[in-house]
C-alpha positions in Angstrom: -0.1 -0.1 0.1 1.4 3.4 -1.0 1.9 6.1 1.6 -0.6 9.0 1.6 0.7 12.5 0.5 -2.0 14.5 2.3 -3.0 14.4 5.9 -6.6 14.8 4.9 -6.4 11.7 2.8 -4.7 9.8 5.7 -7.5 10.8 8.0 -10.3 9.8 5.5 -8.6 6.4 5.3 -8.5 5.9 8.9 -12.0 7.1 9.3 -13.1 4.4 6.7 -11.5 1.6 8.6 -13.6 -1.0 10.4 -15.0 0.6 13.5 -15.5 -2.5 15.7 -14.6 -6.3 15.7 -15.6 -8.5 18.4 -12.5 -9.9 20.3 -11.7 -12.0 23.4 -8.3 -10.7 24.2 -5.8 -7.9 23.4 -3.6 -10.1 21.3 -4.0 -8.0 18.2 -3.1 -4.8 19.8 -0.2 -6.4 21.6 1.2 -7.5 18.2 0.8 -4.1 16.8 2.8 -2.4 19.7 5.4 -5.2 19.5 5.6 -4.7 15.8 6.9 -1.0 16.5 8.9 -1.7 19.4 6.2 -1.4 22.3 5.7 2.5 22.2 3.3 2.1 25.0 6.0 1.2 27.5 8.1 4.3 26.9 6.0 6.9 28.9 4.3 7.2 32.3 0.4 7.4 32.3 -2.8 7.6 34.0 -5.7 5.5 32.4 -9.2 6.8 32.6 -12.5 4.9 32.0 -16.2 5.4 32.8 -19.5 5.7 31.2 -19.8 9.6 31.4 -17.3 12.2 32.8 -14.2 10.6 31.7 -13.3 13.2 29.1 -14.0 16.0 31.7 -11.6 14.0 34.2 -8.8 13.8 31.5 -9.2 17.5 30.8 -9.0 18.5 34.4 -6.1 16.0 35.4 -4.3 17.4 32.3 -4.8 21.0 33.6 -3.8 20.3 37.2 -0.3 18.6 36.0 0.2 21.3 33.3 -0.2 24.0 36.1 2.4 21.9 37.9 4.8 22.6 35.1 4.9 19.1 33.4 4.6 18.3 29.9 1.3 16.3 29.4 0.1 14.1 26.6 -3.5 13.2 26.4 -5.6 10.8 24.1 -9.3 11.3 23.9 -12.2 10.4 21.8 -14.2 11.4 19.8 -12.9 14.7 18.6 -15.1 18.0 18.6 -13.2 20.3 16.3 -10.9 18.1 14.3 -9.3 14.7 14.2 -5.7 16.0 15.5 -7.6 16.9 18.8 -7.5 13.3 19.8 -3.7 13.3 20.4 -2.3 16.3 22.2 0.8 17.6 24.0 -0.2 20.3 26.6 -2.6 22.7 24.3 -1.2 21.7 21.0 -2.8 19.1 18.7 -0.7 16.6 17.0 0.6 18.5 13.9 -0.4 17.4 10.4 3.1 16.4 9.5 3.5 14.3 12.4 0.1 12.8 12.0 0.7 12.1 8.2 4.5 10.7 9.0 3.3 8.4 11.9 0.1 7.1 10.0 2.4 6.3 7.0 4.9 4.6 9.3 2.0 2.2 10.5 0.6 1.7 6.9 4.2 0.7 5.8 3.8 -2.5 8.1 0.6 -3.6 6.5 2.1 -6.1 4.3 4.2 -7.6 7.0 1.0 -7.8 9.1 -0.8 -9.6 6.4 2.1 -11.9 5.7 1.9 -13.0 9.3 -1.9 -13.8 9.0 -2.9 -10.8 11.0 -6.0 -8.6 10.5 -5.3 -5.0 9.8 -5.9 -2.4 12.5 -9.6 -1.3 13.2 -10.2 2.6 13.3 -9.6 2.8 16.9 -6.4 0.5 17.0 -4.8 2.6 14.4 -5.6 5.7 16.2 -4.4 4.3 19.6 -1.1 3.0 18.1 -0.7 6.4 16.3 -0.8 8.0 19.7 1.4 5.7 21.4 4.1 6.1 18.7 3.7 9.9 18.8 4.2 10.0 22.6 7.1 7.8 22.4 8.8 10.1 20.3 8.5 13.2 22.8 11.7 12.8 25.0 10.8 15.2 27.6 6.9 14.0 28.0 6.4 13.8 31.6 2.8 12.0 31.8 0.3 10.8 29.3 -3.3 10.8 30.3 -5.1 8.1 28.2 -8.7 8.0 27.8 -10.4 4.4 27.1 -12.5 4.3 24.0 -15.3 1.7 25.2 -15.3 -0.3 28.4 -11.9 -1.1 29.4 -10.9 -4.7 29.7 -10.7 -5.3 25.9 -10.2 -1.7 24.8 -7.1 -1.1 22.7 -5.8 1.3 25.2 -5.4 -1.5 27.7 -2.0 -2.5 26.8 -0.6 0.3 28.9 0.8 -0.1 32.5 -0.4 3.0 34.1 0.7 4.6 37.4 -2.9 5.1 38.4 -6.3 3.9 37.1 -9.4 6.2 37.2 -13.2 5.1 36.7 -15.3 8.3 36.5 -18.6 6.6 36.9 -20.6 3.7 35.7 -24.0 3.7 33.9 -26.0 2.2 30.9 -24.3 2.7 27.5 -22.9 0.4 24.7 -24.8 -2.7 26.3 -24.4 -4.6 23.1 -20.6 -4.7 23.9 -20.2 -4.4 27.5 -23.2 -6.2 28.9 -26.8 -5.6 30.1 -26.4 -4.9 33.9 -24.4 -2.3 35.6 -22.2 -5.1 37.3 -21.3 -6.5 33.7 -20.5 -3.0 32.5 -18.5 -2.4 35.6 -16.5 -5.5 35.2 -15.5 -4.5 31.8 -14.2 -0.9 33.2 -12.5 -2.7 36.2 -10.3 -4.5 33.4 -8.0 -1.5 33.4 -6.9 -2.0 36.8 -3.5 -3.6 37.0 -1.9 -5.7 39.6 -0.7 -3.1 42.3 -1.9 -0.2 40.6 -4.3 2.0 42.6 -7.7 2.8 41.5 -9.6 6.2 41.9 -13.5 6.3 41.4 -16.5 8.8 41.3 -18.9 5.8 41.5 -21.4 6.4 44.4 -23.6 3.2 44.3 -22.8 1.1 47.3 -23.3 -2.2 45.5 -20.9 -1.1 42.6 -18.3 0.3 45.2 -18.3 -3.3 46.8 -17.5 -4.8 43.4 -14.8 -2.3 42.9 -13.2 -3.2 46.5 -13.5 -7.0 45.8 -11.7 -6.5 42.3 -8.9 -4.3 43.8 -8.3 -7.0 46.6 -7.7 -9.5 43.9 -5.2 -7.3 42.0 -3.6 -6.1 45.2 -4.7 -2.6 44.4 -5.2 0.3 46.8 -8.8 1.6 46.2 -9.9 5.2 46.6 -13.6 6.4 46.3 -14.7 10.0 46.4 -16.7 11.3 49.3 -19.5 13.7 48.6 -20.6 14.1 52.3 -18.7 16.9 53.3 -19.3 19.1 50.1 -21.2 22.1 50.2 -22.4 23.8 47.0 -22.0 27.7 47.1 -23.2 28.5 43.5 -23.9 26.8 40.2 -24.9 28.2 36.9 -23.6 28.3 33.2 -20.5 30.1 34.3 -19.3 27.3 36.6 -19.8 26.0 40.0 -18.1 27.1 43.3 -18.1 24.4 46.3 -16.6 24.2 49.6 -14.3 21.1 50.1 -13.4 20.0 53.6 -9.8 19.9 53.0 -9.1 22.4 50.2 -11.8 25.0 51.1 -13.2 27.1 48.3 -13.0 25.2 45.0 -14.0 26.9 41.7 -14.8 25.0 38.4 -15.7 26.6 35.1 -17.3 23.5 33.7 -21.1 23.9 34.4 -23.2 21.2 36.1 -23.6 19.5 39.3 -22.0 16.4 37.8 -18.7 18.2 37.3 -18.4 18.5 40.9 -18.2 14.5 41.2 -15.8 14.9 38.1 -13.7 17.5 40.2 -13.6 15.3 43.4 -12.3 12.3 41.3 -9.6 14.6 40.1 -8.7 15.8 43.6 -8.6 12.3 45.0 -6.4 11.2 42.0 -4.0 14.0 42.8 -3.9 13.1 46.4 -3.0 9.5 45.5 -0.4 10.8 43.2 1.1 12.9 45.9 1.5 9.9 48.1 4.5 8.7 45.9 3.5 8.1 42.3 5.0 11.7 41.4 8.5 10.2 42.3 8.1 7.7 39.4 7.9 10.5 36.9 11.3 11.3 34.7 11.4 14.8 36.5 9.5 17.1 38.7 9.8 15.0 41.8 7.6 17.0 43.9 4.0 16.6 45.0 1.1 19.0 43.7 0.4 21.8 46.0 -3.1 22.9 47.1 -2.6 26.1 45.0 -1.7 24.6 41.9 -4.5 21.8 42.2 -7.1 24.7 42.6 -5.7 26.7 39.7 -5.7 23.6 37.5 -9.3 22.8 38.3 -10.2 26.6 37.8 -8.4 26.6 34.4 -10.0 23.4 33.0 -11.8 23.9 29.6 -13.5 21.1 27.9 -15.4 22.0 24.5 -18.9 20.5 24.1 -19.8 20.2 27.7 -22.4 22.7 28.7 -20.4 25.1 26.7 -22.1 28.6 26.2 -21.4 29.4 22.5 -23.7 32.5 22.4 -25.4 34.8 25.0 -27.8 36.6 22.7 -29.4 34.5 22.0 -28.3 32.1 24.7 -27.0 28.9 23.0 -25.5 26.1 25.0 -24.2 22.8 23.6 -23.6 19.4 25.3 -22.6 16.1 24.2 -24.6 14.0 26.6 -25.7 10.9 24.5 -27.1 8.5 27.0 -29.8 8.2 29.6 -27.5 9.1 32.7 -25.8 11.9 30.6 -29.2 13.5 29.6 -30.6 13.0 33.2 -27.3 14.8 34.8 -27.7 17.7 32.4 -31.4 18.1 32.8 -31.2 18.1 36.5 -28.8 21.1 36.3 -31.0 22.9 33.6 -34.1 22.6 35.8 -32.2 24.8 38.4 -31.6 27.6 36.0 -33.9 30.7 36.0 -34.9 30.5 32.4 -38.8 30.5 31.7 -38.8 29.5 28.0 -36.4 26.5 27.5 -35.9 24.9 23.9 -33.8 21.7 23.1 -32.6 20.9 19.8 -32.1 17.0 19.8 -30.2 14.5 17.7 -28.7 11.1 18.5 -27.1 8.1 17.1 -29.4 5.2 16.1 -28.1 2.8 18.8 -29.0 4.8 21.8 -31.8 4.5 24.2 -33.6 7.4 22.4 -37.1 6.8 24.0 -35.7 7.0 27.5 -33.8 10.4 26.6 -36.8 11.9 24.9 -38.9 11.0 27.7 -36.6 13.1 30.0 -36.4 16.1 27.7 -40.0 16.1 27.2 -40.6 16.8 30.8 -37.9 19.7 31.1 -38.2 21.7 28.0 -40.9 23.9 26.8 -40.2 23.0 23.2 -38.3 20.2 21.5 -36.9 20.3 18.0 -35.7 17.1 16.2 -33.0 17.1 13.5 -30.1 15.0 12.4 -26.4 15.3 11.8 -24.6 14.0 8.8 -22.5 11.3 10.4 -23.8 7.9 9.2 -24.8 6.8 12.6 -27.5 9.5 13.1 -31.0 8.4 14.0 -34.1 8.9 11.7 -35.7 12.3 12.5 -39.3 10.8 12.0 -38.7 8.1 14.3 -37.4 10.6 17.0 -40.3 12.8 16.4 -42.8 10.0 16.7 -41.2 8.9 20.2 -41.9 12.5 21.7 -45.2 13.2 23.3 -44.4 16.8 23.8 -47.2 19.2 22.9 -44.8 21.5 21.1 -42.5 19.6 18.9 -41.2 20.0 15.5 -38.8 18.5 12.9 -36.1 20.3 11.0 -34.1 18.2 8.5 -31.3 20.5 7.6 -29.2 21.0 10.8 -28.4 24.6 9.6 -32.0 25.5 9.6 -32.1 24.9 13.3 -29.8 27.9 13.8 -31.8 30.0 11.7 -34.9 29.2 14.2 -32.8 29.9 17.2 -31.6 33.2 15.9 -34.8 34.4 14.3 -37.2 33.0 17.2 -34.8 33.1 20.2 -36.0 31.6 23.4 -34.2 32.2 26.7 -32.2 29.1 26.6 -31.5 27.2 23.6 -29.7 23.7 24.2 -28.3 21.5 21.4 -27.7 18.1 22.9 -27.9 14.2 22.1 -24.5 13.2 20.6 -20.8 14.1 20.4 -21.1 13.9 16.8 -23.8 16.2 16.8 -21.9 18.8 19.0 -18.9 18.3 16.6 -20.9 19.1 13.6 -23.0 22.1 15.0 -20.1 23.7 16.9 -18.4 25.2 13.9 -21.9 26.1 12.2 -22.7 28.2 15.4 -19.5 29.9 15.3 -20.0 30.6 11.6 -23.4 32.0 12.6 -22.1 34.3 15.3 -19.5 35.7 12.7 -22.2 36.3 9.9 -24.4 38.1 12.5 
């Protein structure tokens, strides 16, 4: 196979690769890493899984460690602005030249893979390997924060040996892959916990916490759940949240929503564990993270597409919540806001529990608008419309026309929600609309 000459062609090729193949082990990913000299073993890492919140946890951890002066890599998915966003060093996305060069380096081994009877990489295996290779080339990289794609146990990222494992929370999503009960889903996520590697979690359910404890006993891993009991919320709106922490005092976060308090507490716990000695395993910067640095990192955390205010007049907010738990968390917060007329614009992927999500939205918003994004996984608009029992509902086929509606007939709050793919598509369109107006 010939190397690509343009980054756009490479990205199109990666995007066209098979998305998912059933697997029972990580032998294929181990083989791919071995083929390139095990790049995943060349940098210290933190591994983050969870149904919701893992992206926010990654962003906050990164901000804290950056505030401490570290050079931090991150691997996340999916992207909101462009493909390169998946792989970053500090605030810089992987450059097009490096993306093209390393992508072609992987493709150059395709013939060797096939000669050994191996299946070619899936989309996520390719992207994960590319990230590992990129991080391995950065000689002064202090730490990489790696977000799981789906689940954990059989996820392509699960070939790393992290310093610390984090599970943000557990709820229903991807049941066709992870299982139909919370215990089954958690068991998949617990698969990232390696022998002797500590686990931090934001899980609250006592039954699931016991499952975590039992698993950690088997792996000899210290277990650190968060504690919400001493937290007092001072204020919470679309500009962020202020709460009182029993040890840290006043904590400010700019990511809106009560669920972000849980994510912040998960990060605080992770940093506390890091400060107990894990920091000594880094290549440099052998000092713990101070209270001031921790608070500054939390306050500076930004994460696009999560209750992100895109415009103030009209008030336009976007959020990537794409499962029942995510929609529930966002609407719990929205209900506390002082706006009388609230409109939601909803689009989702076809494999989601759309009926349950729509039932929640029907009860909270004064109008619901159904649309679809262009990505192939989108759900049929008519089906979504039919599932809603809202007295004020409508369909708009062209996603751009939903913006005309919002700008020409603005309500006090206009929320776009239902999928990260939707957010990825609507975000630049909103930015363009603002520019044109």
